[in-house]
N, C-alpha and C positions, 0 to 999 in steps of 0.2 A: 277549403280549397287554395290554393296559390300562396299559401303563408309563406312559404319559402322566397316567392318571388316579390311579395310585397316588402319583405326584411329587406331583401336584395336592392329593392328600388330605393327604399327608404335610406339605406346605406350611401347609395349612389348620390341621393339628394344631400345626405349630410356630409359628404365627403369622408366617410370614415374608411380608414386605411384596412381595416380588417376584412374585407369582402373576400369571400372564399371564392377562388378562381374557379372551381366546378360550380359554382351557384350561377356565377356571371356567364359561363358557358351554358348552363341548362337555360338560363333566361333567354339568352340570344338564339339558342338552338329552337325554342318554343317559337319566338316570333319568325324565324327562318322557315318552319315548318306551316305555319299560318300564311306565310308568302308564297310559298310553294304551292299550297293548296289552291291559293289564289291564282297562280299564274300558270298552272300545269295545263289549261286550256288554250294556252296561246297569248293571253292578255289578262292584265288585272283590272277589271271593270271597278268604276265608282262604287258599286255596291259592295264589293268585295274589300276595297280599300275602307270603306265607312265600318263595315263589320270588323275588321282587323283594329281600326283605331278605337272603336267601341269596346273591344275586348280590353285594350291597352288602358283605356280611360276607366271604364268600369269596373274591371277586375283587377288591375294592378295599380288604381290610383293615380296614374299619371296625368299630368296637364296636358291640355289638347296640343300644345307646341312641342311638348317632349314627345308626344305619341306619334305625331306627324313626323318629327325628327327622326326617331328610332325606325318608324315604318318606311322612309323614303331612303334610310342609309341601308336597311336589310334589303330592299328593292334592288338598290344599286348593288350590293354584294351577292345577291341571288343570280345576277346575270352571269357570274362567274362561277358559281357552284354547279359541281356536277354529279354529287353525289349526296345522299340523305342519311346515310348510316351513321356517320359520326355524330349529326344532331340527335338521331334517336338515342344513340349510345349514351350521349352526355344527359340526355333525359331520363333514361333507365337508371343511371347511377344515382341522379338526386331524388327521384320521385317514385312513390309507392304507387301499386296497381291503380287505386282509385283516381289518383292525380294524373296519371297517364290517361287513363279513361276519359278523364274531363278534356284533356286536351285533343283527344281524338273526337270529343263532341264538339268542341269549337271548330276542329278541321272541316268536320261534316256541317257546321252552319255555314262556314264560308264557301264549300264546293256547292252547297244546294241553294245560296242566297239567290241566284238567278233561276231557281225553279228546274235547272237541268242539270243531270249527271251524265256527263260525256264519259266514253270509254277511257280517256287518259285520267280523268279524276277519279273513276271507279279502281283503275289499276292502282293509282297513287294510294288511296284509303286503304286497300287490300296490303300493298307493302308496308305501310307505316304502322298499319294495325299489327301485322307480323312482326316488324322490328321493335316494337313497344311492347311485345309478348301479350296483346290483348286477344282475347278468345274471339272466335267468330260470332258467337252468341251476344257477348258484350259489344261488339262492335256494331253489331245489328240494333241492339238496344240504344246504344249512344246516336245512331243515325236517327231512330225513331225520336229520341228526346229533341235532337237539333232540328227536325222537322217539325214538332209540336212548338217549339220556341219560336220558328221562324214564323209560323202560322198566327201567334199571338202577338207578334210585333205588328 
């Protein structure tokens, strides 16, 4: 999972110039969707921030300082963002179905980290699922997996 993004991150770290622009946009779009999931209920709580930081550190192999910087920058930029279609479009272009499903599962983990799924969060998850071309059945399965992971932590 996320092999594309690990490669992109390592290219950033090594300052390689051959980073594919679409790869970078897809990586930024994933982080933006995670922030959107965290903020859709009106505020980003510490649990949600920690969850996103852990994803950046554990799944993308970023150092804590890098993860914090990316998260804060994305939160700042998200205040000006009014649409998610372009983010999901970038992701659809670069990732296969399983990878998109994994992103949806990460989003479920973020919206459910506080054990409450409000109307806005449920609506966002339905919209993102549709925009990523994820079936309702697979979305439900990814939600269940996210719940199980949260219970085991």
